[in-house]
C-alpha positions as CSV (number, residue, x, y, z in Angstrom):
1,M,0.0,0.0,0.0
2,Y,1.4,3.4,-1.0
3,P,1.9,5.5,2.2
4,P,0.9,9.0,1.0
5,K,-2.8,9.9,1.0
6,P,-3.4,12.1,-2.1
7,T,-6.6,14.0,-2.5
8,S,-7.5,12.0,-5.5
9,R,-8.8,8.5,-5.0
10,F,-9.6,6.2,-7.9
11,I,-9.1,2.9,-9.6
12,I,-8.5,2.4,-13.3
13,L,-11.8,1.8,-15.0
14,T,-11.2,0.9,-18.7
15,L,-13.5,1.2,-21.6
16,T,-12.6,-0.7,-24.7
17,L,-14.2,-2.7,-27.5
18,V,-11.7,-5.5,-27.4
19,L,-8.7,-6.5,-25.3
20,L,-5.9,-5.3,-27.5
21,L,-2.7,-7.1,-28.1
22,T,0.4,-5.9,-26.2
23,L,2.4,-3.3,-27.9
24,S,6.2,-3.9,-27.9
25,F,8.6,-1.2,-28.9
26,T,12.0,-2.6,-29.9
27,V,15.0,-0.4,-29.7
28,T,18.7,-1.2,-30.0
29,S,21.8,0.8,-30.7
30,F,22.6,2.4,-34.1
31,G,25.5,0.8,-35.9
32,D,27.3,1.7,-39.1
33,T,24.9,2.3,-42.0
34,N,25.5,0.3,-45.2
35,V,24.7,2.6,-48.1
36,D,23.0,0.9,-51.0
37,N,23.7,2.4,-54.5
38,D,20.3,1.6,-55.8
39,D,18.3,4.6,-57.1
40,E,15.2,4.1,-55.0
41,D,13.5,7.5,-54.8
42,A,12.0,8.3,-51.4
43,E,8.3,8.7,-51.5
44,G,7.0,11.7,-49.5
45,I,5.0,11.1,-46.3
46,E,2.2,12.9,-48.2
47,E,0.8,9.8,-49.7
48,L,0.7,7.8,-46.4
49,L,-0.9,10.7,-44.5
50,A,-3.3,11.2,-47.3
51,L,-4.5,7.6,-47.1
52,D,-5.0,8.0,-43.3
53,E,-6.9,11.3,-43.8
54,E,-9.1,9.8,-46.5
55,A,-10.0,6.8,-44.3
56,E,-10.9,9.1,-41.4
57,N,-13.0,11.4,-43.6
58,Q,-15.0,8.4,-44.8
59,E,-15.8,7.5,-41.2
60,N,-16.3,11.2,-40.1
61,P,-17.2,13.5,-43.0
62,Q,-17.0,16.5,-40.7
63,V,-13.3,16.4,-40.0
64,K,-12.0,19.6,-38.4
65,S,-10.0,21.8,-40.7
66,S,-7.5,22.4,-38.0
67,E,-6.6,18.7,-38.0
68,A,-6.0,18.8,-41.7
69,E,-3.8,21.8,-41.2
70,V,-1.7,20.0,-38.7
71,L,-1.2,17.1,-41.0
72,S,-0.4,19.5,-43.9
73,K,2.3,21.2,-41.7
74,A,3.7,17.8,-40.7
75,Q,4.2,16.9,-44.3
76,K,6.8,19.6,-44.6
77,I,8.3,19.1,-41.1
78,V,8.8,15.4,-40.9
79,I,11.7,14.0,-43.0
80,E,11.0,10.8,-44.9
81,L,14.2,8.8,-44.7
82,N,15.5,6.3,-47.3
83,Q,18.5,4.0,-47.7
84,D,20.8,6.8,-48.8
85,S,19.6,9.7,-46.6
86,T,19.4,8.0,-43.2
87,K,23.1,8.2,-42.3
88,R,23.4,11.7,-43.8
89,V,20.5,13.0,-41.6
90,I,21.8,11.3,-38.5
91,D,25.4,12.5,-39.0
92,G,24.3,16.0,-39.7
93,N,22.1,16.6,-36.7
94,E,22.7,16.4,-32.9
95,F,19.1,15.1,-32.1
96,V,17.0,13.0,-34.5
97,L,13.8,11.4,-33.3
98,I,12.9,8.5,-35.7
99,L,9.7,6.6,-36.2
100,G,10.1,3.3,-37.9
101,Y,6.8,2.1,-39.4
102,A,5.2,-0.3,-41.9
103,P,2.4,1.0,-44.1
104,W,0.2,-2.0,-43.3
105,C,0.7,-1.8,-39.5
106,P,-2.4,-0.5,-37.6
107,R,-0.3,0.6,-34.6
108,S,1.9,2.6,-37.0
109,A,-1.2,4.2,-38.4
110,E,-2.5,5.1,-35.0
111,L,0.9,6.6,-33.9
112,M,1.6,8.5,-37.2
113,P,-0.8,11.5,-36.7
114,Q,0.4,11.9,-33.1
115,F,4.0,11.9,-34.3
116,A,3.1,14.5,-37.0
117,E,1.4,16.8,-34.5
118,A,4.3,16.5,-32.1
119,A,6.7,17.5,-34.9
120,T,4.6,20.6,-35.5
121,E,4.6,21.6,-31.9
122,L,8.3,21.0,-31.3
123,K,9.1,23.2,-34.2
124,E,6.8,26.0,-32.9
125,L,8.5,25.6,-29.5
126,G,11.9,26.0,-31.1
127,I,13.1,22.6,-29.8
128,D,16.2,21.6,-31.9
129,V,15.3,18.0,-32.8
130,V,14.8,16.6,-36.3
131,M,11.7,14.5,-36.7
132,A,12.0,11.7,-39.2
133,K,10.2,8.6,-40.4
134,I,11.4,5.5,-42.3
135,D,9.4,2.8,-44.0
136,A,11.2,-0.1,-42.4
137,E,9.6,-2.6,-44.8
138,R,10.7,-0.7,-47.9
139,Y,14.2,0.1,-46.5
140,P,15.1,-3.0,-44.4
141,K,18.9,-2.4,-44.4
142,A,18.7,1.1,-43.1
143,A,16.0,0.0,-40.6
144,S,18.1,-2.9,-39.4
145,N,21.2,-0.7,-38.9
146,L,19.0,1.6,-36.7
147,G,17.8,-1.4,-34.7
148,I,14.3,-1.3,-35.9
149,K,12.9,-4.9,-35.7
150,G,9.2,-4.3,-34.9
151,Y,6.5,-1.8,-35.9
152,P,6.2,0.9,-34.8
153,T,9.6,1.7,-33.3
154,M,10.6,5.1,-32.0
155,L,14.2,6.0,-31.0
156,L,16.3,9.1,-30.4
157,L,19.7,9.5,-32.0
158,V,22.0,11.8,-30.0
159,N,25.1,12.5,-32.0
160,G,24.6,9.2,-33.7
161,S,24.1,7.2,-30.5
162,S,20.7,5.5,-30.1
163,Q,18.4,5.9,-27.1
164,A,15.2,4.0,-26.4
165,Y,12.0,6.0,-26.5
166,T,10.3,5.5,-23.2
167,G,7.6,8.1,-23.3
168,G,3.9,8.0,-24.0
169,F,2.2,8.0,-27.4
170,T,0.1,11.1,-27.5
171,S,1.5,14.1,-29.3
172,Q,1.9,16.0,-26.0
173,E,3.7,13.1,-24.4
174,I,6.1,12.8,-27.4
175,V,6.7,16.6,-27.1
176,I,7.4,16.3,-23.4
177,W,9.8,13.4,-23.8
178,A,11.7,15.0,-26.7
179,S,11.9,18.3,-24.8
180,K,13.4,16.7,-21.7
181,K,15.9,14.7,-23.7
182,T,17.1,17.7,-25.7
183,G,16.8,20.5,-23.1
184,E,15.8,21.2,-19.5
185,S,13.9,18.6,-17.5
186,V,12.0,21.3,-15.5
187,I,10.4,24.5,-16.7
188,R,10.7,27.4,-14.3
189,V,7.8,29.9,-14.1
190,N,8.4,33.2,-12.4
191,S,5.2,35.2,-13.1
192,V,1.5,34.9,-13.4
193,I,1.7,35.8,-17.1
194,Q,4.2,32.9,-17.7
195,A,1.9,30.6,-15.7
196,K,-1.1,31.4,-17.8
197,E,0.9,30.8,-21.0
198,F,2.2,27.5,-19.6
199,L,-1.4,26.4,-19.0
200,K,-2.3,27.0,-22.6
201,K,0.3,24.5,-23.7
202,H,0.2,21.8,-20.9
203,S,-2.9,20.0,-19.7
204,M,-0.9,17.5,-17.5
205,F,2.1,18.3,-15.4
206,A,3.8,18.0,-12.0
207,V,4.2,21.3,-10.1
208,G,6.8,22.0,-7.4
209,L,6.7,25.0,-5.1
210,F,10.0,25.8,-3.3
211,E,10.9,28.9,-1.4
212,K,14.5,28.6,-2.7
213,F,15.7,26.3,-5.6
214,E,18.1,24.5,-3.3
215,G,18.3,21.9,-0.6
216,S,17.9,18.2,-0.4
217,E,14.1,18.2,-1.1
218,Y,14.5,20.3,-4.2
219,E,17.3,18.1,-5.4
220,E,15.0,15.0,-5.1
221,F,12.3,16.9,-7.1
222,I,14.9,17.6,-9.9
223,K,16.0,13.9,-9.8
224,A,12.4,12.8,-10.3
225,A,11.9,15.3,-13.1
226,T,15.0,14.0,-14.9
227,S,13.9,10.4,-14.4
228,H,10.3,10.7,-15.4
229,N,9.8,11.0,-19.2
230,E,6.0,11.2,-19.5
231,I,5.1,14.2,-17.4
232,Q,6.2,17.8,-17.7
233,F,7.6,19.2,-14.5
234,V,7.3,22.9,-13.6
235,E,8.7,24.8,-10.7
236,T,8.2,28.1,-9.0
237,S,9.1,30.0,-5.8
238,E,6.1,32.4,-6.1
239,M,3.0,31.5,-4.1
240,G,0.8,33.6,-6.5
241,V,2.2,31.6,-9.5
242,A,1.6,28.3,-7.7
243,N,-2.0,29.3,-7.1
244,I,-2.5,29.8,-10.9
245,L,-1.0,26.4,-11.6
246,F,-2.7,24.6,-8.7
247,P,-5.7,26.7,-7.6
248,N,-8.0,26.4,-4.6
249,M,-5.7,24.3,-2.6
250,K,-3.8,24.9,0.6
251,L,-0.2,25.5,-0.5
252,S,3.0,25.7,1.6
253,Y,6.7,25.4,1.1
254,P,7.7,22.9,-0.2
255,F,4.8,21.5,-2.2
256,V,4.4,19.0,-5.0
257,G,1.2,18.2,-6.9
258,L,-0.1,16.7,-10.1
259,V,-2.5,18.4,-12.5
260,K,-4.5,16.5,-15.1
261,S,-7.1,17.5,-17.7
262,E,-10.2,15.9,-16.2
263,L,-12.8,16.4,-13.5
264,D,-10.5,14.9,-10.9
265,R,-7.9,17.5,-11.9
266,Y,-5.7,18.2,-8.8
267,T,-3.9,15.7,-6.7
268,T,-1.6,16.6,-3.8
269,F,1.5,14.6,-2.9
270,E,1.7,14.2,0.8
271,G,4.6,11.8,1.2
272,T,8.3,12.3,1.9
273,L,10.0,14.3,-0.8
274,K,12.2,11.5,-2.1
275,M,12.7,10.8,-5.8
276,E,11.4,7.2,-5.5
277,D,8.2,8.3,-3.7
278,I,7.5,11.1,-6.2
279,L,8.0,8.8,-9.1
280,Q,5.7,6.2,-7.6
281,F,3.0,8.8,-6.9
282,L,3.1,10.0,-10.5
283,D,3.1,6.5,-12.0
284,I,-0.1,5.7,-10.0
285,Y,-2.0,9.0,-10.3
286,K,-1.1,9.9,-13.9
287,F,-4.0,7.8,-15.2
288,P,-7.4,9.5,-15.5
289,L,-10.3,8.1,-13.5
290,V,-11.5,6.3,-16.6
291,T,-8.9,5.1,-19.1
292,T,-9.7,4.0,-22.6
293,V,-7.4,1.3,-23.7
294,T,-5.9,1.6,-27.2
295,E,-3.3,-0.3,-29.2
296,L,-0.6,2.3,-28.1
297,N,-1.3,2.6,-24.4
298,S,-2.3,-1.0,-23.6
299,V,1.1,-2.0,-22.2
300,R,1.2,1.0,-19.8
301,V,-2.3,0.2,-18.5
302,F,-1.7,-3.5,-18.0
303,S,1.7,-3.1,-16.5
304,T,0.8,-0.5,-13.9
305,R,1.5,-1.2,-10.3
306,I,-2.1,-0.8,-9.4
307,K,-3.3,-4.3,-8.5
308,F,-7.0,-3.8,-8.7
309,Q,-8.4,-2.8,-12.0
310,V,-11.9,-2.9,-13.4
311,Y,-12.4,-3.4,-17.1
312,I,-15.6,-2.3,-18.7
313,F,-16.5,-3.5,-22.2
314,A,-18.9,-1.2,-24.0
315,E,-20.0,-0.2,-27.5
316,A,-18.5,3.0,-28.7
317,D,-21.9,4.7,-28.8
318,D,-22.4,4.0,-25.1
319,F,-19.1,5.5,-23.9
320,K,-20.4,8.9,-23.1
321,D,-23.3,7.5,-21.1
322,V,-21.1,5.4,-18.8
323,V,-18.0,7.5,-18.3
324,E,-19.5,10.0,-15.8
325,P,-21.1,7.3,-13.6
326,L,-17.9,5.4,-13.6
327,Q,-15.9,8.5,-12.6
328,N,-18.2,9.0,-9.7
329,V,-17.5,5.4,-8.5
330,A,-13.8,5.7,-9.1
331,R,-13.4,8.7,-6.8
332,K,-14.5,6.6,-3.8
333,F,-11.5,4.3,-4.1
334,K,-7.9,4.6,-3.3
335,P,-5.5,2.7,-5.6
336,E,-4.1,-0.5,-4.2
337,V,-0.6,-1.1,-5.4
338,E,2.0,-3.8,-5.2
C-alpha cells in the first residue's frame, strides 16, 4: 500500500471494444549504415498521410479543418528517410527522433498522426530536434542498422548514439519526452503571465513550489523530473504563480502536486520528498479516473503497479453514457498497489 494519501482516489476503469494485443517497442543501438547504391526514390510522407486522412474522412465527414492543417504542416516538417539519406541526416544533426513504421501496421497508423502533430509543436516551441520517419519494410537495411525490428519503433539518435524511446504515445507526451531529452527537465515559471501561457500548452504536469531552488528536497524533485519521461515538471518559488497552476488548494513550502485534464484535476503529494516516492506517486495517479485502452497505451495500462483494475467493455456509442457514472464510482476508491 502506498503511504501518502493524495486528495484524488480512484481505480483504473477501462473502456474498450476488445482486449488489445500488447504493444512492444524494440530499440537497440545504431550501428554503421551500409549505403545501397540503388536509385530508389523516397516517396514523401504525403501519400501515407493522405491515405490516413481519406479513411478518417469516410468515417467522419465533418473532419475539423485544424486537424487537416496539422497534417499538412507535418508533411513539410517530418523528414522521410530512405536508404541513402538515413546516415546523412543522423550524422548532420545532434538530435534525431525517428519513427520506424510499416504501411500495413495498424499501430503505426495510430501513432503516425500523433508523431506528426508532435513535430509541428516541437518546431513551434523551437526545440532543436529533427523528426524523421522511415518505411522499415521498404528500406530494411537502413532500418536494421538503426535497430528497428518491430513496428512501430521510436528511437532518439543523439550525435549518432541510439536511445530507447520511453515516453507516452500522444502528441503531447512525445513533445514532453523530446523536450526533456534535448533540453531542460524542468520549466521554471516566475510570473502569473508565464503561468497562464504555460497552462495554454500543458494539460498535465507536476508542479513544485520551493521557497528557494536549493536543498535536499529540491534536489529530489529535480531527480524525479529528470527520471520521469512522460510528465512535464514545472517549478516556481512564487505563491501567486503556484495558485494559478494549482488553484483552490492549501499551499505551503515545499509543495508537489499533479495536475490532469479531467474532472478529478488536482492531486496533492503528501509523502516524503524523495525521488522514489515522487515517481511512484506520479506513476499511479497519472492515469485518468477512466482510461480508454488503445493499441498504443495498452502496455502501460496492463503493467501499472495498481493491482485492482476494473475493465468495462462497451459499445463506442455507449461511452459517453457510462463515463461519468464510472468516474463518480472511481473517486471513492484509493489505488491498491504492489
